[in-house]
PDB file of N, CA, C and O in Angstrom:
ATOM      1  N   UNK A   1       1.799  43.646  31.136  1.00  0.00           N
ATOM      2  CA  UNK A   1       2.129  42.285  31.513  1.00  0.00           C
ATOM      3  C   UNK A   1       0.905  41.571  32.078  1.00  0.00           C
ATOM      4  O   UNK A   1       0.627  40.425  31.726  1.00  0.00           O
ATOM      5  N   UNK A   2       0.187  42.248  32.947  1.00  0.00           N
ATOM      6  CA  UNK A   2      -1.008  41.661  33.528  1.00  0.00           C
ATOM      7  C   UNK A   2      -2.069  41.438  32.452  1.00  0.00           C
ATOM      8  O   UNK A   2      -2.806  40.452  32.482  1.00  0.00           O
ATOM      9  N   UNK A   3      -2.130  42.357  31.516  1.00  0.00           N
ATOM     10  CA  UNK A   3      -3.076  42.213  30.405  1.00  0.00           C
ATOM     11  C   UNK A   3      -2.741  40.978  29.568  1.00  0.00           C
ATOM     12  O   UNK A   3      -3.646  40.256  29.151  1.00  0.00           O
ATOM     13  N   UNK A   4      -1.468  40.729  29.320  1.00  0.00           N
ATOM     14  CA  UNK A   4      -1.025  39.570  28.549  1.00  0.00           C
ATOM     15  C   UNK A   4      -1.396  38.273  29.267  1.00  0.00           C
ATOM     16  O   UNK A   4      -1.848  37.320  28.634  1.00  0.00           O
ATOM     17  N   UNK A   5      -1.208  38.236  30.571  1.00  0.00           N
ATOM     18  CA  UNK A   5      -1.542  37.041  31.349  1.00  0.00           C
ATOM     19  C   UNK A   5      -3.038  36.768  31.291  1.00  0.00           C
ATOM     20  O   UNK A   5      -3.458  35.621  31.142  1.00  0.00           O
ATOM     21  N   UNK A   6      -3.842  37.820  31.408  1.00  0.00           N
ATOM     22  CA  UNK A   6      -5.291  37.649  31.326  1.00  0.00           C
ATOM     23  C   UNK A   6      -5.723  37.200  29.931  1.00  0.00           C
ATOM     24  O   UNK A   6      -6.637  36.385  29.809  1.00  0.00           O
ATOM     25  N   UNK A   7      -5.098  37.703  28.898  1.00  0.00           N
ATOM     26  CA  UNK A   7      -5.451  37.303  27.535  1.00  0.00           C
ATOM     27  C   UNK A   7      -5.099  35.832  27.282  1.00  0.00           C
ATOM     28  O   UNK A   7      -5.861  35.107  26.643  1.00  0.00           O
ATOM     29  N   UNK A   8      -3.945  35.401  27.786  1.00  0.00           N
ATOM     30  CA  UNK A   8      -3.568  33.993  27.648  1.00  0.00           C
ATOM     31  C   UNK A   8      -4.576  33.114  28.380  1.00  0.00           C
ATOM     32  O   UNK A   8      -4.997  32.085  27.852  1.00  0.00           O
ATOM     33  N   UNK A   9      -4.962  33.504  29.575  1.00  0.00           N
ATOM     34  CA  UNK A   9      -5.969  32.757  30.326  1.00  0.00           C
ATOM     35  C   UNK A   9      -7.318  32.742  29.620  1.00  0.00           C
ATOM     36  O   UNK A   9      -8.005  31.720  29.604  1.00  0.00           O
ATOM     37  N   UNK A  10      -7.696  33.875  29.037  1.00  0.00           N
ATOM     38  CA  UNK A  10      -8.954  33.950  28.295  1.00  0.00           C
ATOM     39  C   UNK A  10      -8.942  33.030  27.082  1.00  0.00           C
ATOM     40  O   UNK A  10      -9.920  32.333  26.814  1.00  0.00           O
ATOM     41  N   UNK A  11      -7.828  33.030  26.349  1.00  0.00           N
ATOM     42  CA  UNK A  11      -7.719  32.133  25.187  1.00  0.00           C
ATOM     43  C   UNK A  11      -7.716  30.668  25.623  1.00  0.00           C
ATOM     44  O   UNK A  11      -8.290  29.819  24.941  1.00  0.00           O
ATOM     45  N   UNK A  12      -7.078  30.367  26.750  1.00  0.00           N
ATOM     46  CA  UNK A  12      -7.053  28.990  27.240  1.00  0.00           C
ATOM     47  C   UNK A  12      -8.465  28.530  27.623  1.00  0.00           C
ATOM     48  O   UNK A  12      -8.871  27.423  27.270  1.00  0.00           O
ATOM     49  N   UNK A  13      -9.203  29.364  28.334  1.00  0.00           N
ATOM     50  CA  UNK A  13     -10.574  29.012  28.720  1.00  0.00           C
ATOM     51  C   UNK A  13     -11.459  28.909  27.483  1.00  0.00           C
ATOM     52  O   UNK A  13     -12.291  28.006  27.386  1.00  0.00           O
ATOM     53  N   UNK A  14     -11.284  29.828  26.538  1.00  0.00           N
ATOM     54  CA  UNK A  14     -12.050  29.767  25.286  1.00  0.00           C
ATOM     55  C   UNK A  14     -11.745  28.501  24.506  1.00  0.00           C
ATOM     56  O   UNK A  14     -12.645  27.872  23.951  1.00  0.00           O
ATOM     57  N   UNK A  15     -10.470  28.130  24.467  1.00  0.00           N
ATOM     58  CA  UNK A  15     -10.076  26.898  23.775  1.00  0.00           C
ATOM     59  C   UNK A  15     -10.666  25.667  24.432  1.00  0.00           C
ATOM     60  O   UNK A  15     -11.133  24.759  23.744  1.00  0.00           O
ATOM     61  N   UNK A  16     -10.653  25.624  25.757  1.00  0.00           N
ATOM     62  CA  UNK A  16     -11.259  24.501  26.473  1.00  0.00           C
ATOM     63  C   UNK A  16     -12.760  24.434  26.220  1.00  0.00           C
ATOM     64  O   UNK A  16     -13.318  23.349  26.056  1.00  0.00           O
ATOM     65  N   UNK A  17     -13.412  25.591  26.187  1.00  0.00           N
ATOM     66  CA  UNK A  17     -14.842  25.635  25.893  1.00  0.00           C
ATOM     67  C   UNK A  17     -15.118  25.112  24.486  1.00  0.00           C
ATOM     68  O   UNK A  17     -16.050  24.334  24.284  1.00  0.00           O
ATOM     69  N   UNK A  18     -14.314  25.532  23.517  1.00  0.00           N
ATOM     70  CA  UNK A  18     -14.521  25.069  22.140  1.00  0.00           C
ATOM     71  C   UNK A  18     -14.246  23.577  21.997  1.00  0.00           C
ATOM     72  O   UNK A  18     -14.960  22.887  21.269  1.00  0.00           O
ATOM     73  N   UNK A  19     -13.220  23.069  22.683  1.00  0.00           N
ATOM     74  CA  UNK A  19     -12.959  21.628  22.655  1.00  0.00           C
ATOM     75  C   UNK A  19     -14.118  20.839  23.259  1.00  0.00           C
ATOM     76  O   UNK A  19     -14.533  19.813  22.720  1.00  0.00           O
ATOM     77  N   UNK A  20     -14.636  21.333  24.386  1.00  0.00           N
ATOM     78  CA  UNK A  20     -15.774  20.672  25.021  1.00  0.00           C
ATOM     79  C   UNK A  20     -16.985  20.689  24.091  1.00  0.00           C
ATOM     80  O   UNK A  20     -17.690  19.688  23.965  1.00  0.00           O
ATOM     81  N   UNK A  21     -17.219  21.813  23.451  1.00  0.00           N
ATOM     82  CA  UNK A  21     -18.342  21.927  22.524  1.00  0.00           C
ATOM     83  C   UNK A  21     -18.152  21.014  21.316  1.00  0.00           C
ATOM     84  O   UNK A  21     -19.081  20.322  20.898  1.00  0.00           O
ATOM     85  N   UNK A  22     -16.935  21.020  20.756  1.00  0.00           N
ATOM     86  CA  UNK A  22     -16.654  20.213  19.566  1.00  0.00           C
ATOM     87  C   UNK A  22     -16.826  18.731  19.843  1.00  0.00           C
ATOM     88  O   UNK A  22     -17.522  18.044  19.097  1.00  0.00           O
ATOM     89  N   UNK A  23     -16.209  18.229  20.893  1.00  0.00           N
ATOM     90  CA  UNK A  23     -16.293  16.803  21.180  1.00  0.00           C
ATOM     91  C   UNK A  23     -17.640  16.423  21.783  1.00  0.00           C
ATOM     92  O   UNK A  23     -18.029  15.257  21.714  1.00  0.00           O
ATOM     93  N   UNK A  24     -18.353  17.363  22.364  1.00  0.00           N
ATOM     94  CA  UNK A  24     -19.691  17.082  22.856  1.00  0.00           C
ATOM     95  C   UNK A  24     -20.674  16.907  21.716  1.00  0.00           C
ATOM     96  O   UNK A  24     -21.515  16.009  21.744  1.00  0.00           O
ATOM     97  N   UNK A  25     -20.566  17.771  20.709  1.00  0.00           N
ATOM     98  CA  UNK A  25     -21.480  17.711  19.572  1.00  0.00           C
ATOM     99  C   UNK A  25     -21.067  16.613  18.608  1.00  0.00           C
ATOM    100  O   UNK A  25     -21.903  15.828  18.160  1.00  0.00           O
ATOM    101  N   UNK A  26     -19.792  16.555  18.290  1.00  0.00           N
ATOM    102  CA  UNK A  26     -19.323  15.606  17.294  1.00  0.00           C
ATOM    103  C   UNK A  26     -18.834  14.293  17.881  1.00  0.00           C
ATOM    104  O   UNK A  26     -18.422  13.403  17.137  1.00  0.00           O
ATOM    105  N   UNK A  27     -18.872  14.156  19.182  1.00  0.00           N
ATOM    106  CA  UNK A  27     -18.458  12.907  19.819  1.00  0.00           C
ATOM    107  C   UNK A  27     -19.329  11.740  19.401  1.00  0.00           C
ATOM    108  O   UNK A  27     -18.844  10.621  19.233  1.00  0.00           O
ATOM    109  N   UNK A  28     -20.614  12.004  19.234  1.00  0.00           N
ATOM    110  CA  UNK A  28     -21.544  10.952  18.787  1.00  0.00           C
ATOM    111  C   UNK A  28     -21.163  10.498  17.386  1.00  0.00           C
ATOM    112  O   UNK A  28     -21.196   9.303  17.089  1.00  0.00           O
ATOM    113  N   UNK A  29     -20.800  11.441  16.523  1.00  0.00           N
ATOM    114  CA  UNK A  29     -20.415  11.084  15.159  1.00  0.00           C
ATOM    115  C   UNK A  29     -19.113  10.291  15.135  1.00  0.00           C
ATOM    116  O   UNK A  29     -18.967   9.362  14.340  1.00  0.00           O
ATOM    117  N   UNK A  30     -18.163  10.653  16.003  1.00  0.00           N
ATOM    118  CA  UNK A  30     -16.910   9.898  16.090  1.00  0.00           C
ATOM    119  C   UNK A  30     -17.180   8.477  16.581  1.00  0.00           C
ATOM    120  O   UNK A  30     -16.607   7.519  16.061  1.00  0.00           O
ATOM    121  N   UNK A  31     -18.043   8.342  17.571  1.00  0.00           N
ATOM    122  CA  UNK A  31     -18.383   7.008  18.082  1.00  0.00           C
ATOM    123  C   UNK A  31     -19.076   6.183  17.004  1.00  0.00           C
ATOM    124  O   UNK A  31     -18.790   4.995  16.854  1.00  0.00           O
ATOM    125  N   UNK A  32     -19.978   6.800  16.258  1.00  0.00           N
ATOM    126  CA  UNK A  32     -20.663   6.095  15.172  1.00  0.00           C
ATOM    127  C   UNK A  32     -19.669   5.676  14.094  1.00  0.00           C
ATOM    128  O   UNK A  32     -19.740   4.562  13.575  1.00  0.00           O
ATOM    129  N   UNK A  33     -18.742   6.574  13.760  1.00  0.00           N
ATOM    130  CA  UNK A  33     -17.722   6.261  12.758  1.00  0.00           C
ATOM    131  C   UNK A  33     -16.860   5.083  13.203  1.00  0.00           C
ATOM    132  O   UNK A  33     -16.587   4.180  12.412  1.00  0.00           O
ATOM    133  N   UNK A  34     -16.438   5.089  14.449  1.00  0.00           N
ATOM    134  CA  UNK A  34     -15.611   3.985  14.951  1.00  0.00           C
ATOM    135  C   UNK A  34     -16.393   2.675  14.994  1.00  0.00           C
ATOM    136  O   UNK A  34     -15.836   1.613  14.715  1.00  0.00           O
ATOM    137  N   UNK A  35     -17.673   2.739  15.340  1.00  0.00           N
ATOM    138  CA  UNK A  35     -18.506   1.535  15.345  1.00  0.00           C
ATOM    139  C   UNK A  35     -18.646   0.974  13.932  1.00  0.00           C
ATOM    140  O   UNK A  35     -18.522  -0.233  13.723  1.00  0.00           O
ATOM    141  N   UNK A  36     -18.904   1.848  12.968  1.00  0.00           N
ATOM    142  CA  UNK A  36     -19.028   1.394  11.585  1.00  0.00           C
ATOM    143  C   UNK A  36     -17.707   0.836  11.060  1.00  0.00           C
ATOM    144  O   UNK A  36     -17.697  -0.130  10.298  1.00  0.00           O
ATOM    145  N   UNK A  37     -16.592   1.446  11.470  1.00  0.00           N
ATOM    146  CA  UNK A  37     -15.281   0.941  11.061  1.00  0.00           C
ATOM    147  C   UNK A  37     -15.031  -0.445  11.637  1.00  0.00           C
ATOM    148  O   UNK A  37     -14.511  -1.323  10.949  1.00  0.00           O
ATOM    149  N   UNK A  38     -15.403  -0.641  12.902  1.00  0.00           N
ATOM    150  CA  UNK A  38     -15.226  -1.951  13.528  1.00  0.00           C
ATOM    151  C   UNK A  38     -16.080  -3.001  12.815  1.00  0.00           C
ATOM    152  O   UNK A  38     -15.623  -4.119  12.577  1.00  0.00           O
ATOM    153  N   UNK A  39     -17.319  -2.642  12.477  1.00  0.00           N
ATOM    154  CA  UNK A  39     -18.190  -3.583  11.773  1.00  0.00           C
ATOM    155  C   UNK A  39     -17.654  -3.906  10.385  1.00  0.00           C
ATOM    156  O   UNK A  39     -17.734  -5.053   9.944  1.00  0.00           O
ATOM    157  N   UNK A  40     -17.105  -2.908   9.688  1.00  0.00           N
ATOM    158  CA  UNK A  40     -16.555  -3.142   8.356  1.00  0.00           C
ATOM    159  C   UNK A  40     -15.351  -4.077   8.419  1.00  0.00           C
ATOM    160  O   UNK A  40     -15.198  -4.949   7.563  1.00  0.00           O
ATOM    161  N   UNK A  41     -14.509  -3.904   9.413  1.00  0.00           N
ATOM    162  CA  UNK A  41     -13.352  -4.789   9.568  1.00  0.00           C
ATOM    163  C   UNK A  41     -13.827  -6.211   9.869  1.00  0.00           C
ATOM    164  O   UNK A  41     -13.284  -7.174   9.327  1.00  0.00           O
ATOM    165  N   UNK A  42     -14.835  -6.346  10.727  1.00  0.00           N
ATOM    166  CA  UNK A  42     -15.368  -7.667  11.054  1.00  0.00           C
ATOM    167  C   UNK A  42     -15.946  -8.347   9.816  1.00  0.00           C
ATOM    168  O   UNK A  42     -15.700  -9.531   9.589  1.00  0.00           O
ATOM    169  N   UNK A  43     -16.708  -7.612   9.020  1.00  0.00           N
ATOM    170  CA  UNK A  43     -17.290  -8.177   7.795  1.00  0.00           C
ATOM    171  C   UNK A  43     -16.185  -8.583   6.822  1.00  0.00           C
ATOM    172  O   UNK A  43     -16.288  -9.625   6.174  1.00  0.00           O
ATOM    173  N   UNK A  44     -15.135  -7.780   6.711  1.00  0.00           N
ATOM    174  CA  UNK A  44     -14.023  -8.118   5.816  1.00  0.00           C
ATOM    175  C   UNK A  44     -13.317  -9.389   6.268  1.00  0.00           C
ATOM    176  O   UNK A  44     -12.955 -10.223   5.438  1.00  0.00           O
ATOM    177  N   UNK A  45     -13.120  -9.545   7.559  1.00  0.00           N
ATOM    178  CA  UNK A  45     -12.454 -10.748   8.070  1.00  0.00           C
ATOM    179  C   UNK A  45     -13.324 -11.987   7.838  1.00  0.00           C
ATOM    180  O   UNK A  45     -12.822 -13.022   7.400  1.00  0.00           O
ATOM    181  N   UNK A  46     -14.619 -11.887   8.127  1.00  0.00           N
ATOM    182  CA  UNK A  46     -15.518 -13.015   7.911  1.00  0.00           C
ATOM    183  C   UNK A  46     -15.602 -13.353   6.419  1.00  0.00           C
ATOM    184  O   UNK A  46     -15.576 -14.527   6.050  1.00  0.00           O
ATOM    185  N   UNK A  47     -15.702 -12.333   5.564  1.00  0.00           N
ATOM    186  CA  UNK A  47     -15.747 -12.573   4.118  1.00  0.00           C
ATOM    187  C   UNK A  47     -14.483 -13.231   3.605  1.00  0.00           C
ATOM    188  O   UNK A  47     -14.543 -14.114   2.749  1.00  0.00           O
ATOM    189  N   UNK A  48     -13.337 -12.810   4.122  1.00  0.00           N
ATOM    190  CA  UNK A  48     -12.072 -13.415   3.708  1.00  0.00           C
ATOM    191  C   UNK A  48     -11.999 -14.876   4.163  1.00  0.00           C
ATOM    192  O   UNK A  48     -11.496 -15.731   3.435  1.00  0.00           O
ATOM    193  N   UNK A  49     -12.498 -15.155   5.359  1.00  0.00           N
ATOM    194  CA  UNK A  49     -12.486 -16.538   5.848  1.00  0.00           C
ATOM    195  C   UNK A  49     -13.399 -17.413   4.996  1.00  0.00           C
ATOM    196  O   UNK A  49     -13.036 -18.537   4.650  1.00  0.00           O
ATOM    197  N   UNK A  50     -14.580 -16.905   4.657  1.00  0.00           N
ATOM    198  CA  UNK A  50     -15.498 -17.671   3.810  1.00  0.00           C
ATOM    199  C   UNK A  50     -14.882 -17.907   2.434  1.00  0.00           C
ATOM    200  O   UNK A  50     -14.967 -19.010   1.894  1.00  0.00           O
ATOM    201  N   UNK A  51     -14.262 -16.874   1.869  1.00  0.00           N
ATOM    202  CA  UNK A  51     -13.631 -17.025   0.558  1.00  0.00           C
ATOM    203  C   UNK A  51     -12.487 -18.037   0.622  1.00  0.00           C
ATOM    204  O   UNK A  51     -12.297 -18.820  -0.309  1.00  0.00           O
ATOM    205  N   UNK A  52     -11.726 -18.023   1.717  1.00  0.00           N
ATOM    206  CA  UNK A  52     -10.629 -18.988   1.867  1.00  0.00           C
ATOM    207  C   UNK A  52     -11.165 -20.421   1.897  1.00  0.00           C
ATOM    208  O   UNK A  52     -10.593 -21.317   1.277  1.00  0.00           O
ATOM    209  N   UNK A  53     -12.257 -20.628   2.618  1.00  0.00           N
ATOM    210  CA  UNK A  53     -12.860 -21.970   2.671  1.00  0.00           C
ATOM    211  C   UNK A  53     -13.349 -22.379   1.286  1.00  0.00           C
ATOM    212  O   UNK A  53     -13.119 -23.509   0.855  1.00  0.00           O
ATOM    213  N   UNK A  54     -14.024 -21.464   0.584  1.00  0.00           N
ATOM    214  CA  UNK A  54     -14.504 -21.774  -0.772  1.00  0.00           C
ATOM    215  C   UNK A  54     -13.329 -22.063  -1.699  1.00  0.00           C
ATOM    216  O   UNK A  54     -13.399 -22.961  -2.537  1.00  0.00           O
ATOM    217  N   UNK A  55     -12.245 -21.296  -1.546  1.00  0.00           N
ATOM    218  CA  UNK A  55     -11.084 -21.490  -2.420  1.00  0.00           C
ATOM    219  C   UNK A  55     -10.424 -22.846  -2.182  1.00  0.00           C
ATOM    220  O   UNK A  55      -9.906 -23.458  -3.116  1.00  0.00           O
ATOM    221  N   UNK A  56     -10.442 -23.312  -0.943  1.00  0.00           N
ATOM    222  CA  UNK A  56      -9.847 -24.611  -0.638  1.00  0.00           C
ATOM    223  C   UNK A  56     -10.763 -25.749  -1.107  1.00  0.00           C
ATOM    224  O   UNK A  56     -10.298 -26.726  -1.695  1.00  0.00           O
ATOM    225  N   UNK A  57     -12.069 -25.615  -0.841  1.00  0.00           N
ATOM    226  CA  UNK A  57     -12.993 -26.704  -1.159  1.00  0.00           C
ATOM    227  C   UNK A  57     -13.405 -26.741  -2.622  1.00  0.00           C
ATOM    228  O   UNK A  57     -13.613 -27.821  -3.177  1.00  0.00           O
ATOM    229  N   UNK A  58     -13.528 -25.576  -3.258  1.00  0.00           N
ATOM    230  CA  UNK A  58     -13.994 -25.531  -4.639  1.00  0.00           C
ATOM    231  C   UNK A  58     -13.288 -24.400  -5.388  1.00  0.00           C
ATOM    232  O   UNK A  58     -13.817 -23.292  -5.469  1.00  0.00           O
ATOM    233  N   UNK A  59     -12.101 -24.667  -5.935  1.00  0.00           N
ATOM    234  CA  UNK A  59     -11.345 -23.619  -6.621  1.00  0.00           C
ATOM    235  C   UNK A  59     -12.080 -23.021  -7.826  1.00  0.00           C
ATOM    236  O   UNK A  59     -11.912 -21.840  -8.130  1.00  0.00           O
ATOM    237  N   UNK A  60     -12.890 -23.828  -8.506  1.00  0.00           N
ATOM    238  CA  UNK A  60     -13.609 -23.317  -9.664  1.00  0.00           C
ATOM    239  C   UNK A  60     -14.656 -22.273  -9.250  1.00  0.00           C
ATOM    240  O   UNK A  60     -14.825 -21.260  -9.929  1.00  0.00           O
ATOM    241  N   UNK A  61     -15.348 -22.519  -8.151  1.00  0.00           N
ATOM    242  CA  UNK A  61     -16.315 -21.544  -7.641  1.00  0.00           C
ATOM    243  C   UNK A  61     -15.603 -20.267  -7.209  1.00  0.00           C
ATOM    244  O   UNK A  61     -16.105 -19.168  -7.447  1.00  0.00           O
ATOM    245  N   UNK A  62     -14.445 -20.400  -6.579  1.00  0.00           N
ATOM    246  CA  UNK A  62     -13.676 -19.228  -6.172  1.00  0.00           C
ATOM    247  C   UNK A  62     -13.238 -18.422  -7.393  1.00  0.00           C
ATOM    248  O   UNK A  62     -13.238 -17.191  -7.358  1.00  0.00           O
ATOM    249  N   UNK A  63     -12.865 -19.112  -8.471  1.00  0.00           N
ATOM    250  CA  UNK A  63     -12.471 -18.406  -9.697  1.00  0.00           C
ATOM    251  C   UNK A  63     -13.653 -17.641 -10.274  1.00  0.00           C
ATOM    252  O   UNK A  63     -13.505 -16.498 -10.706  1.00  0.00           O
ATOM    253  N   UNK A  64     -14.828 -18.270 -10.283  1.00  0.00           N
ATOM    254  CA  UNK A  64     -16.023 -17.598 -10.803  1.00  0.00           C
ATOM    255  C   UNK A  64     -16.410 -16.393  -9.943  1.00  0.00           C
ATOM    256  O   UNK A  64     -16.818 -15.356 -10.468  1.00  0.00           O
ATOM    257  N   UNK A  65     -16.282 -16.532  -8.635  1.00  0.00           N
ATOM    258  CA  UNK A  65     -16.560 -15.385  -7.758  1.00  0.00           C
ATOM    259  C   UNK A  65     -15.586 -14.242  -8.013  1.00  0.00           C
ATOM    260  O   UNK A  65     -15.979 -13.077  -8.070  1.00  0.00           O
ATOM    261  N   UNK A  66     -14.310 -14.589  -8.165  1.00  0.00           N
ATOM    262  CA  UNK A  66     -13.290 -13.571  -8.421  1.00  0.00           C
ATOM    263  C   UNK A  66     -13.563 -12.861  -9.736  1.00  0.00           C
ATOM    264  O   UNK A  66     -13.425 -11.641  -9.823  1.00  0.00           O
ATOM    265  N   UNK A  67     -13.955 -13.625 -10.774  1.00  0.00           N
ATOM    266  CA  UNK A  67     -14.270 -13.017 -12.067  1.00  0.00           C
ATOM    267  C   UNK A  67     -15.519 -12.141 -11.981  1.00  0.00           C
ATOM    268  O   UNK A  67     -15.601 -11.093 -12.621  1.00  0.00           O
ATOM    269  N   UNK A  68     -16.472 -12.579 -11.195  1.00  0.00           N
ATOM    270  CA  UNK A  68     -17.725 -11.822 -11.082  1.00  0.00           C
ATOM    271  C   UNK A  68     -17.518 -10.476 -10.395  1.00  0.00           C
ATOM    272  O   UNK A  68     -18.070  -9.466 -10.830  1.00  0.00           O
ATOM    273  N   UNK A  69     -16.730 -10.459  -9.328  1.00  0.00           N
ATOM    274  CA  UNK A  69     -16.581  -9.238  -8.546  1.00  0.00           C
ATOM    275  C   UNK A  69     -15.442  -8.353  -9.012  1.00  0.00           C
ATOM    276  O   UNK A  69     -15.513  -7.135  -8.849  1.00  0.00           O
ATOM    277  N   UNK A  70     -14.397  -8.923  -9.584  1.00  0.00           N
ATOM    278  CA  UNK A  70     -13.284  -8.081 -10.014  1.00  0.00           C
ATOM    279  C   UNK A  70     -13.276  -7.892 -11.532  1.00  0.00           C
ATOM    280  O   UNK A  70     -12.555  -7.037 -12.046  1.00  0.00           O
ATOM    281  N   UNK A  71     -14.050  -8.661 -12.226  1.00  0.00           N
ATOM    282  CA  UNK A  71     -14.093  -8.551 -13.693  1.00  0.00           C
ATOM    283  C   UNK A  71     -12.975  -9.357 -14.313  1.00  0.00           C
ATOM    284  O   UNK A  71     -11.990  -9.711 -13.664  1.00  0.00           O
ATOM    285  N   UNK A  72     -13.161  -9.636 -15.586  1.00  0.00           N
ATOM    286  CA  UNK A  72     -12.131 -10.386 -16.290  1.00  0.00           C
ATOM    287  C   UNK A  72     -11.267  -9.400 -17.076  1.00  0.00           C
ATOM    288  O   UNK A  72     -11.733  -8.351 -17.519  1.00  0.00           O
ATOM    289  N   UNK A  73     -10.040  -9.756 -17.229  1.00  0.00           N
ATOM    290  CA  UNK A  73      -9.135  -8.915 -18.014  1.00  0.00           C
ATOM    291  C   UNK A  73      -9.035  -9.528 -19.403  1.00  0.00           C
ATOM    292  O   UNK A  73      -8.618 -10.676 -19.559  1.00  0.00           O
ATOM    293  N   UNK A  74      -9.418  -8.759 -20.398  1.00  0.00           N
ATOM    294  CA  UNK A  74      -9.332  -9.236 -21.777  1.00  0.00           C
ATOM    295  C   UNK A  74      -8.278  -8.449 -22.492  1.00  0.00           C
ATOM    296  O   UNK A  74      -8.216  -7.225 -22.377  1.00  0.00           O
ATOM    297  N   UNK A  75      -7.438  -9.154 -23.239  1.00  0.00           N
ATOM    298  CA  UNK A  75      -6.362  -8.484 -23.956  1.00  0.00           C
ATOM    299  C   UNK A  75      -6.569  -8.592 -25.429  1.00  0.00           C
ATOM    300  O   UNK A  75      -5.760  -8.085 -26.205  1.00  0.00           O
TER     301      UNK A  75
END
């Protein structure tokens, strides 16, 4: 019984050590990933706003942009 309690404690301390090591080493990568995700969302929102303005002011230009980036469908 005492051996079981010590083994559980050993695994708990080992798990905490591995979590500390994992998030210490890879924490920078997670922060970088979240920063890049935030920037990508910001760029998407700004791009959508610019496209909306172009679509309202010049529908023909918006059509040409849509054809350029998404391609035309030919049947």
